[in-house]
N, C-alpha and C positions, 0 to 999 in steps of 0.2 A: 539552333539543336533544334533536333525534329520531335515533333510531337509524343513520338514512342521515348524517347531518349529523355525528357521530360517526364513523363508519368512513370517510368524505368526509375531515376533518381530522385524523386518523389516517396515511390514506393519503397528503394532503399535505406530512407531515412527511419523508419519505422522498426522498431527493435525485432529481432530475430529473422529479416529481412537482407539475403545480400543482395549482391549483384546478380546472380543468376537469375535469385526466386523473384526478382523484381521483377526483370524481363520475360520470365515464363509467364505470371501474373499480369503482365501487359498484355502480351498475347492473346494470354487465353481472352482477356475482355475485349481485345478488337474483334473475336469471334462471335462474342456474343449481340444481340440484336441494340438498336439504337437507345428501344424504349429500357432495358435492362440497364446498359450503362448510365442512361438518364435515372433510374430508380436508383443505382447507388450513387449518384452525385449527390442527389436530392436526399439523401439518409446522410449523406458526411458532412453537408450544409445541414441540417435539420438540429443533429446532431450538436454542433456545434453552437449554431444558437438557442437551444433549447436545455442542454446539460450546462450545471455550472454547480461550486461546490455551495453545501448546505451552512446556510449561515452559522450553525452550532457548533457542528465537530467536523465541517470540511471533507465529507463526503460526495460524491458527486451523484445530483439529484436534480427532479424537473421543477422541481417543488421547493419552496424557501424554505424548508427542512427536511431531511430525504425520511425514508421511509422507517426505520432504526429510531433518531430522536424523536420522531411524531407516533412511536408503540407506546401506547403507557404499561404495556408487562416487560419494557426492559426494565432495568434495575439502576437506578443513574445513580447507585454510589460505586460503584464497580463504572470505574473507564479505562477500557483498553487501547494505548495509543500505538501507533502501525504508521510507518513510512508511508504509504500508497494506497489510497482507496480501493486499488483492487487486495489490498491485503485482507479487505473489511471478507470477502467474497471467502477465500481460501480459510479464516476464522468461521465464518457463519455454514459455512459446508461440513464442519463438525457437531456443529446440532448440541455442542454443550455449554455457550457461552450466551449468558441473557443479559451482559451487560450494553454498555454506550462504548461510542469510538471515539477516538479524534487523531485524524489525518493529519502527519508533520507535513506534507507536502513534500516529503523528500528527505535524505538524511547528509549529515556534516561530510564533507566533500571536497576541501580545500585544492585538491587538484581540478578539482572541476567549477573550481567558483565555489563551491555550495557553503555558506556560513549560517550562525545560528539565526541572523535576521531575512535568512533567504526561508527559512520554515515556520511553521505559525505554532512557536512557542511562546506570544507573549498571551496567543485565542487562550493557552492552556491554562497558561500563567492563572488569566480570568476566571477560567471555567472552574479553580481548583478553589481558589480564595473567593469564592460565591457561596462556596459551601454545598455540602449534599456528598461531595465525591467523597471514599475513606478509602478506596484505594486505586490507584492508577496501577494497570500492568503495562512493563512496557513487552512490547512485542515487534519490537526493530529487528532484522533481519541481524543473523548470528554472523555476519563481517567485520572487518574494520570500522568499517564507517560506520555500520549500524552498531557496535559497542559503544563507539565514541559518541554517538544520537542519544542512545541510552542516557549515558554516562552523562552526559549532559545536563538531561532531561530530571535525571536524580537531583543535581547538583542543584539547578534551579528551582526542585520541588524542596530542597531541604529547610528545614525550618516551619514548614507548614503543617499541621495537624492532618497527615494522608500518610498510610502505607505507600510506599513504593517497591511492587516486584518487579521479577522479568519469568516470562514466559522458559520452562524448562528446554534444554538441548538435549543430545542424543543418539541413541541408535532408533534405525528409524524400526514400524512391526514390519516383521517378516526377513530386516536387515540381516546379515553373518560377518560377526568378528572380524572375522579373517579380513574384511575388505573393506572395514572404516581404518579413519585413517586416527592417529593419536591424541588430538585433539577432541576428537568427538567421542570415543572414548572417556578420555580423560571429564569431559563435562559429564557423558554420562556416570558416572562414576561417583561425581560430585554432588549431582541431582539426585542419586537414589533413595527409595521411600521403602519403608515397611510392607511387608507380605500381610 
């Protein structure tokens, strides 16, 4: 396999990158100076050497504890459970949530070989059992796998002195009813609130 094919194959493994895009990126990188290519390669090596999961919440960090776990202004009574560390960024961009997080490291997906033991469930249960957490907010994706994962977490937490809630789902701001699917409309109706 040629060097071009090898790099294109590696790039095509990235999410959202198809074969054509991988080849386009490869040819773009070949047009760059060797110094720029080395900087990119060094950044990738540095990333894999320095970034690791937070020992408390499993968010990605270069420290033992991530910046959110170290922040004394965060409310440790609110624990938001997400599938991946990238989901934290989406919630943080909204600027409304002031609690802490727990990253499961995926979602149940029997077809992909992902079961309960592949997630950070035991660490989540340990955090809740330690006390202090009053509410666990399930913020898994509204997919079949995300719903199954939320249900599993809810069952695991049953009997513990903690409230388990689920983020609301429904119509996006600026969305049109005529373009929404039936499931989304049904969820929006069931999650309605007083005006």
